[in-house]
GUFI-344430 format. One line per 2 residues: number of its first residue (from 1); their letters; for each residue y, x, z of C-alpha. Coordinates in nm, 4 decimals. Each point is the difference from the previous one (the first is absolute). Layout:
BEGIN
NUM = a = Y,X,Z; ...
***
This chain:
BEGIN
1 = xx = 9.0197,11.1130,-0.5800; -0.3431,0.0146,-0.1799
3 = xx = -0.3102,0.0726,0.1326; -0.1418,0.2044,-0.3052
5 = xx = -0.2013,0.3129,0.0230; -0.0932,-0.0524,0.3740
7 = xx = -0.3014,0.1981,0.0698; -0.2261,-0.0955,0.2869
9 = xx = 0.0248,0.2391,0.2838; -0.3049,0.1628,0.1348
11 = xx = -0.0538,-0.1067,0.3618; -0.0546,0.2959,0.2258
13 = xx = -0.3489,0.0296,0.1704; 0.0081,-0.1888,0.3432
15 = xx = -0.0105,0.2719,0.2802; -0.2817,-0.0774,0.2709
17 = xx = 0.1020,-0.0216,0.3483; -0.1156,0.2786,0.2292
19 = xx = 0.0370,0.0441,0.3747; 0.2314,0.3043,-0.0459
21 = xx = 0.2263,-0.2176,-0.2219; 0.0002,-0.2719,0.2438
23 = xx = 0.0700,0.2225,0.3066; 0.2893,0.1536,-0.2128
25 = xx = 0.1280,-0.3285,-0.0683; -0.0153,-0.1154,0.3562
27 = xx = 0.1601,0.3074,0.1192; 0.3111,-0.0590,-0.2376
29 = xx = 0.0054,-0.3744,0.0935; -0.0146,0.0765,0.3751
31 = xx = 0.2819,0.2534,-0.0278; 0.2098,-0.2694,-0.1796
33 = xx = -0.0834,-0.2439,0.2577; 0.0968,0.2296,0.2885
35 = xx = 0.3191,0.1085,-0.1937; 0.0767,-0.3858,-0.0438
37 = xx = -0.0670,-0.0788,0.3590; 0.2362,0.2737,0.0966
39 = xx = 0.2767,-0.1275,-0.2014; -0.0638,-0.3459,0.1256
41 = xx = 0.0308,0.1251,0.3636; 0.3263,0.1866,-0.1001
43 = xx = 0.1482,-0.2909,-0.1701; -0.0774,-0.2346,0.2868
45 = xx = 0.1398,0.2510,0.2559; 0.3119,0.0339,-0.2002
47 = xx = 0.0452,-0.3761,-0.0275; -0.0542,-0.0440,0.3801
49 = xx = 0.2544,0.2669,0.0804; 0.2755,-0.1580,-0.2081
51 = xx = 0.0505,-0.3492,0.0900; 0.2007,-0.2545,-0.2204
53 = xx = 0.3481,-0.0337,0.1298; 0.1134,-0.3514,-0.1236
55 = xx = 0.1091,-0.3169,0.1563; -0.1136,-0.1910,-0.2941
57 = xx = -0.3549,-0.1593,0.0531; -0.0756,-0.0234,-0.3675
59 = xx = 0.0510,0.3873,-0.0298; -0.2271,0.0779,0.2830
61 = xx = -0.2749,-0.2279,-0.1266; 0.0327,0.1720,-0.3637
63 = xx = 0.0001,0.3432,0.1429; -0.2965,-0.0860,0.2201
65 = xx = -0.2114,-0.1267,-0.3061; 0.0974,0.2878,-0.2150
67 = xx = -0.0973,0.2400,0.2716; -0.3307,-0.1695,0.0565
69 = xx = -0.0562,-0.0163,-0.3799; 0.0470,0.3724,-0.0362
71 = xx = -0.2333,0.0984,0.3013; -0.2625,-0.2467,-0.1077
73 = xx = -0.0065,0.1299,-0.3588; -0.0279,0.3549,0.0909
75 = xx = -0.2920,-0.1137,0.2562; -0.1662,-0.1882,-0.2567
77 = xx = -0.0150,0.3252,-0.2333; -0.1318,0.1980,0.2997
79 = xx = -0.2528,-0.2400,0.0614; -0.1172,-0.0261,-0.3544
81 = xx = -0.0274,0.3899,-0.0239; -0.1997,-0.0038,0.3161
83 = xx = -0.2410,-0.2546,-0.1179; -0.0517,0.1855,-0.3317
85 = xx = -0.0703,0.3157,0.2071; -0.2557,-0.1798,0.1884
87 = xx = -0.1630,-0.1631,-0.2917; -0.0413,0.3502,-0.1682
89 = xx = -0.1545,0.1586,0.2985; -0.2480,-0.2959,0.0017
91 = xx = -0.0602,0.0470,-0.3704; -0.0803,0.3645,0.0647
93 = xx = -0.2325,-0.0702,0.2712; -0.1710,-0.2543,-0.2269
95 = xx = -0.0317,0.2464,-0.2875; -0.1303,0.2709,0.2404
97 = xx = -0.2835,-0.2373,0.1271; -0.0818,-0.0865,-0.3684
99 = xx = -0.0304,0.3427,-0.0917; -0.2190,0.1097,0.2862
101 = xx = -0.2286,-0.2990,-0.0159; -0.0491,0.0563,-0.3728
103 = xx = -0.3365,0.1472,-0.0849; 0.0138,0.3372,-0.1511
105 = xx = -0.1127,0.0303,-0.3618; -0.1981,0.3138,-0.1006
***
């Protein structure tokens, strides 16, 4: 494949952060965190209610590791979304303080 006639793409203007955009993003991220947390609780409850029925020690260890891994990955996703939500709320507060403390120009 040749790279002939490639025209440079115009980069779109960078959108400025605003408190409203931050709050909207925090709400979405918080909702995803709550949904992920609810999913994690449902998975953990399901795993706890259905124990592994096997006399083989290797099967029990592998199933325990897989169950822990599944719950851990969902918990990690939930935690990341929650941290993003908190960070966006902090950014919104910072932007509000900057806007309020900026001297008004006439």
